[in-house]
N, C-alpha and C positions, 0 to 999 in steps of 0.2 A: 563054736563059742567056747569060752573058757570058764571053768568053774571058779568062783571067788568064794572060798570057804565052802559052805553048803548051798550057796545061792548062785543061780544062773542069772547074769546081768543081761537084760534086754532093753532096747530102746526102739519104739515103733512110732511110725508116722501114720496116723489114720485121720479121723476127723479132729483128733486132738493128740498131743504128745502123750505117749505112755512109757513110763520107766518101770520095768518089772511089772508091766500090765496095770499099773496104777497111773491115773491122770497126773501129768507133770507140767507145770507152768515154767517155762524157761525165763529166768530173769538174769540177763547177761550184761556184761560190760566189755567194751572193746579196750584192750590194753596191748599195745604192740611191743613185743619184747625187744625189737630192734630200735625203739625210740626211748627206751629206759635203760639206764646202766644196769647190768646184770646183778650187781650187788644190791640193787633196790627192787628187784622183781618181787621178792617176798613181801617187802613193805607195801608195794602197790596192790599185790594180790590180797594181802591181809585187809587192807582198807576196802577193797571190793567186797569181800565177804562181810566185813563189818557193816557195810551199808545195807546189806540185805540181798545181795546177789547170790545165785547158786551156780553160775557159769561164767567163764571168761572166754572172750572171743579174740582171735588174732589173725591177721593176714600173715602170709609167708612170702616175702618178696624174692622172686627168682634171681634178680640181679645181685642181691646180697649174698646168696649162697653159691652162685656160679658167676663170679665177677669176670672171669675169662673163660672162654669156651673149654669145657672139659676139666676145669679146675674148681673143685667144690670145697666149701668151707663151712663147717658147723662148729667152729671153736668159740669159746668164751661167750661174747654177747650174741653169737649166732647159734648157740646151743638150744635149739627149740625143744629138744627132749627134756632138758633140765628144767626149762620154763614150765612145761606141761606137768612134770613130776612135782614141782613146787605147788602148782595149782591143786593137784590131786591130794597132796599132803595137807592142804588147808581145807579140804572138803569141797573143792570146786570141780564142776564138770568143765569141758573145754569144747569150743567150736573152732575148727581150723579152716582157713580160707587160702589154700595154696594154689589158686588158679594162676595160669600163666600171666594174666593181667590182674592187677589189684586196684589200680587208681590210687587211692589213699593219699593223694597229694605227695606222692613219692616219685623220685626221679624215674621218668619214662614209664610211670605206672607199674613199676616192677620189672618191666622188660629189660634184659641185659643189653648194654650198649653195643656189644659185639654183634648183635643181630643186624646192625646197620651195615655190616660188611657183606651182607647177602642182598644185593640190590633187587633181585627178582622175587624175593620173599614177600608174601602178603600176610601181615600179622593178624592174629585172631580169626583165622579162617581154616578151612580144611586143606589149605595148601600143604602138599606133602612135605615140602622143605621145612615149613614152620613146625608141623607136627613132629618131624624128625628131630628137631632141636629141642622141643618140649620133652620128648621121651626120656632122655637121660636125667633131666632134672626131676621129672616125676618118679623115676626109679629111685633116685637118691633120697628124695624127701619122703616118699610114700613107704619105702622100706623102713625108714626110721619111725614113721607114724603108726604103721600097722600094729605093733605090739601094744600101743597105748590106746587102741580103740576100746570102747565100752564093751564091745562084743568079745574082747579078749582080756577083759578084766581091768582095762584102763579107764581114763576119764573122758576120752574123746567121744562126743555124742554124734556129731555130724561133720561133713566135709563139703566144701563148696566146689562146684564144677566150674563156673565162670562168674565174673563179677560185672553186674550192670551191662551185660552183653546186649540187652534190648535197647540200650542207648547208643549202640555202635553198629550192630549187625543183626541179621536174622537167619543165619545159615545153620539150620538144625543138624546138618551133617557134621559140622564142626563140633557142636556141643556133644553130639553122640560119639564122636571120635574121642573126645576127652573122657566121657563116661566109660567107654570101653577100656581106655588106657588106665584109668583109675582102678577099675574093678580087676583088671589083669594083675595089678600089684597087690592084691589081697585086701582091698578096702571093702568092708562089709557093712559099715555103719551107713545110715541114710545119707544120701547126697542131696544138695539143694542148689538152687540158683537164687540170686538176689537182684531185683530190678525195681524200677519205679512201679507204682501201684496202679497205673492207668493201663487201659486195654492194649494200646499199641506196644508198650514196652514189655508187658507180660506175654503178648502174642509173639513178639520177636525173640525174647530172651529166655523163655522158660521151656521146660520139657515135662509138663504135668502129665501129658498123655503117656509118657514113659514111666510114670510113677516117681519122678524126681520132684521133690518138694519145691514150690515157688514161694519165696519170701519177698516182702516189700521193703523199700527204703523211703522213709519220709519222716518229717519232724512235727507234723501237726495234723489236725482233722482225722484222728484215729478211726472214728466210726465210719466216716466217709471212705477212707482208704481201704479199710477192711471190707467194706461193702463192695467196693470195686473188685477186690481180689476174689471175694466169694462169688460174685457174678461171673467172673471168668472161670472159676472152678466148676460152677454149675453148668456153664455152657459146655465144658469139656467132660462133664459127668464124672468129676473126681471129688473126693472128700479129703480135705487137707486142713490142718490147723492153721490158725491165723498167727503170723509172726512178722513183726517189724524187725528186720535184720539190722537196719541202721536207723535208730531213733536219733535224729540229729539234734543234740542238745546245745550245740553251738555251731561255729563255723571256722574255717581257716582264714589266714590273712596273707596279703600280698604287700610288696614294697610300695611305699608312698600312697597307701590307702589307710584310712582309719581302722582301728581294731573293731571287728564286728562282735557285738555283744547280744546275748539273748536274755530277756527278762527272766529271772529265776521264778517269779510267781507265775508267769505265763507258761513256762516250762513245766512247773509242778501241776498245773491244771491239765495239761495234755497228758502228762504221765499218769495221773489218776484215772483218766479215761482209758488210756491205752492198756494199762496193766489189768484193768477190769475186763477187757475184751479179748486179750490174747497174750502171747508171749512177746518178749522184746529183747533187744540188745542196744544198750546205750552206745551211741557213736558220737563222741568218744567218752569212755569213763575217765581215762587220763590220756591226753594227747602225747605228751613227751616232747622230744627234740629231734630235729633232722640233723643229727651230727654229720660232720664231714661235708661232702658235696651232694647229699642225697635229697635236698628239697626238690619238690616238683615244680610244675609251671602250669598256670592256667592260660586260657586264650580268650580273647574277645574279638570276634572276627578273625583277622589274620594277625592281630597284635598278640605278642606273648607277654604274659604277666607272671614272672617268677614269684614263688611263694617264699616266705621268710624262714629262717632257721627254726624259730620257735613253732611248735605244733600244739601250743597251749589249748587251742580250740574253744576257749571259754567253757571247758568241760567240767565234770564233777570234781575231779582232782585237778589242781594246777599243773603246769608243765613240770614243776619240781615236786609234785606229790602231796601238796597240802589240800585238805577238804575245803570246798567252797560253800557258799550259801546254797547252791543247787544240791550239793551233797547232803546237806542237813535236811532240806525239804524232801529229797528223794528218800532218805533214810526213814523219815516219819511216815511216808506213804507205804514204803516196802515193809515196814514193821508189821503191817496187817497180814503180810503173806509169809514172812520168815523172820527168824531171829536176827537181831542187830546188836552191835556193840560199839564201844568208843573207838574212833579212828586213831592212828598213830601219826605223829608229826616228826619232821626232821629238823635238826639244828641248822641255823644260818649264821654266816659271819661276814665281816667286812675287812678291808685292809687296803694296801697300796702296792703298786709295782714300780720299781725304779729302773730306768733305762741303763743298761750296761754297755750296749754297743748297737750299731746299725750295720747292715750288710747290703751292699748294692747288688741287685739282681744280676747285673751284667758282670760283676766280678766273680760270681759263683756259678754261672751257668754250666760250666764244664764239671763242676763239683756235683750238681744235683740233676744233670741231664747229659745224655750222650748225643752229640750233634749228628744229624743225618742230612745228607745233601740230596736235593731234588732240583729238577729244572724249573718246575712250577709248584706253587703251594698245593697241598692236599689237606683233606680234613683231618681232624684229630683222630678219628677212628682208623684212618689208613695207617696210622703209626701204632696201632694196638693200644691206644690211650682213649679213655672214655669219660674221665671227669677231671676237673681242675682247669689249668691254663695251658696254653701252647704259645710259643714264640716263633715268629718267622723273621729271618734276617737276610738282608741282601745289601749290596752296595750299588748306588746309582750315581750317574754323573749329571750334574746340573750346570747349565750355562747361564742361569740367572738366579736371582735371590728368592724368587717365589715360583712354585710349581703347582699345577692342578693335579689332584690325585683322586682316585676312585677305587673302592674295593668292590669286588664282585663275589657275592655269595659268602658273606661273613656272618658268623653267629657266635656269641651273643653281644658281648660288650668289648670294644676295641680301644686299645691305647696305642698311639703311634708315637714313636720316638725317632727324632732325627739327631744323629750324632750323640745318642744316649740322653737327649733332653726331651721330656714329654712335651709334645706340641699339639696333640689332638686326642680327644676322647669322644668316641662315637657309640651311639646306642639307639636301638629301635629305628625310627624313620631316618635318623641321621646316616644310617648305613646304606641308605638307598640313593643318596645324592653325592655329587662330587664336592671337594673341599680344597682349600689352599694350604700349602705347606711352606713354611720358611726354610730356606736351604742355604748352604754355603756354595759358592762357585767352585766347581770341581767335584771330587768324589764325596759322597755322603753315605753314612751307614744308616740304613732304615731298619728299625726293629718294630714289629707289629705284635703286640701282646694281646691275645684273645682269651676271654674268660667264657667258659661254658657255665651259664647261670642256672641250668636245670632244664631238662627236656619236658615237653608237654606230657601230662599224665592223664588227660581225659579229652574226649571229643574228636572232631574230624582232623585235627592236626597231629594226632598220634603218629600217623605214618605220613610224614611230609618232609620235604627237603631240609627244612629248618631244624630237624632233629639231628642232622649232622652238624658238628661243631667245628670251630676253627674257620678256615677259608677253603671253599670248595672250587674256586676258579682262579682268582689271582688279584694282583694289585696293579693298577694302571697309573702311570705318570705321563703327563702330557696326553697323548692319545694311543699309547701302546702298553701292552703288558710287559712287566719286568720279569726277567728270567734269572735263574741261578740263585737258589735260595738254600739257606741252612736252617734246619728245623730243630728246635729244642722242646721236647715234650716236658710238661711241668705238672704232673699229677700231685706233686708236693707230698708224697708219701715217704720222703726221706729227709725231713727237716733236721733231724739230729746230726746229719752230715755237716751242718753249719756251725756246730758247737765250737770248733776251734778256729773259726775264721776271724780275721782281724777287723777292727772297727773301720768304718768308712766315713769320711767327713764331707763328701760332695752332696749333690742334689738328693733330697730325701724322699722323692717320689719313685715308687717301684723298688722299695727297700724292705728288708726283713728287720724288724725292730725286736731286740732281745731285752726282756725285763726279768729282774729278780722279783719274785712274789713274796710279800710279807702279809700274812693274814693273822687275825687274832686267835684263831683256832682252826683245826682241821674240820671244816663243815662246809655245807653247800654255800655257794656264793655266786654273785652276778657281776660279770665284767661290764663296766659302764663304757659304752662305745660312743657316747654322745659327742665327744671331742674328736672322734676318728672320722675318716672319710669312707673308704670302701675297701674291703679285703676279707681276710680269713685269719683265724687265730688258732694257735696250737699250744696246748698245755702239756708239758712233759712229753712232747711228741704226738699227742692225740689231737686230731682235728676237731675243734669245738663247733665249727660251722662258719658260715659267712656272716658278715655284718655290713650294714650300709646306713649312713646317717640320714637318709631320706625318711626313715621310720617305716612303720609305726613302733617297731621294737627297738629299744635303746640299750639292749644288754645281750650278752651271751651267757647262758646258764652253765655253771660249772658244778657237777655233782662231786661231793666230797671224795668218793673213791678214786677220782682221778688225781687227787693231791698226794704228795709225799709228806712225810713228817717234816722234812727240811729240804732245802735246795730245789724249790719249785721254779721252773723256768717257763715263761710265756714268750712265744715267738709270734709276731704279728706280721703278715705280709700285707702291706698297705700300698695301694696303687694310685691314690688320688690326692693325698696331702701329707704334710709333715706331722708326726705324732708328738704329743707332749712327753717330757722327760719323766713325769710322774703320772701314773694312771690309777684309776680308782676301782676297787671291788666293793660292791654294796651288799648289804644283807637283805635287799629287797629288789624287785625288778624295776627297771627304768623305762619310761615310754617317751616317744617323740611325737609331737603334733605334726601331721603331714602337711605339705604345702597345699594340697587340694582337699583339705579337711572340710571346707564349706560345701564341696560337691557331694559329700557323703554324710551329711549331718544326720540323715535318717537311715544310715546303713544298718541293716539287720540281716540275720541269717536268712537265706532264701529257703525257708522251710515250709 
């Protein structure tokens, strides 16, 4: 342990939390550094402290920090140590959750896409190959976290072993292997697991018999859930403090489903009960944004349900960092336990964007991708690509004007072009049946553009064939597989290569649209996508995330730090319709009523 001035800092887990041997109630809020622009970390952390919290909690996603095997990144928005230091400077303690799997409605639950290149690996088990790949990540991240532990004078109170493992597996050898790896890297603060609060998940996912704290994840019935946990502790003859590691104050959202809201008053009633009984962590305090291609995907049976770019979560702070009614109610309750102060707000602005040019995807393929030749299609991962789009091209001969086609093993959304004209869009069940294509007699160029819409982040489909994106078998025309393909990987991480491309005047679907941005001031703003189709937008080269006009979100949030003082350029890759010449930026969010709104009129968070 490290001396802090004249004082030895200690944090103990007994029947209650003890900080320097004094009872300590953890009042924490989840704030993911990777979902908030780093220039706004201090703003959000300040508002967390102002509400009455004494701790901040964050996941650490493996795929963010090791995007390709052996290549680690802790720069800028990935600088977890800077985030922790800011929290400490504001007087906050920190809980970190760097488990291999985080869920978090994040792409692949935080697992890196390159794991898919190891077909014999079994994720989240004691499989030696899986643990072998976890070890370098643990070494990189835990070496950085070690000096910031409370036992070494820093603010980190606790560290997570695994996340909701009891909802996935029950292999205690795996959990103990992680504990051993964590401790070998010099982690001495208490370790914990977090699971559902009922017997089966605690029994499967916890290690209380090894002295590892078990915490619960739930959003209501605090007394009942804590009783369930205590009954399990009593059975195992251990004394541990009661903590809700994820107090679900809202919920996440999926495309073409209404936004899920939780009553602020009902939330406040549960909070009052929960904070009187134990410690808690608001999930989420601020949800933030799934920038880039990092949104996760739910599943219902075998159906995949990608989540939206916004991770607003109906949380205590909005996606863009403003206090909500829940914030004010929580602050009033927490003022009985700690000091509170006025929260800070961020400025908003509006404006327009004027179209300057469009660029046909087919005209710039060789500019933004290097063609690769294969006999038959392979998945995106086979080309060392893990996110974005991929295009498969071949030439087929047709003796008639119409041909039957079938895709085998395609994920997730497919656009088929014949002679560079969009003729078919396929998604979900449509990918499982054959279809008709209009052809020219003679040779035809077939282009198949496939979008990875996000890998499943929770549940039994976490390790399933559908986690591989692109095409894993092939394209059939008539009754045979077509061979001889050219592949263009399109992670779209080099949009600025298009800056000097000339304007295109042909068909506007499958195009890059370039806009000059004119805002009233440099402040947060919201790109109105209600007149768009489906695609992804880039501001000054930064991927803002996906949009889709099926709703329920009708905007892409733009934090002010992404803006320049002048010469802001927005590039939109649109795959399904022609975009307007003038686009709108709002000083408020925009929402879309979904087609199946009536089916979800009573939609609430499953808490």
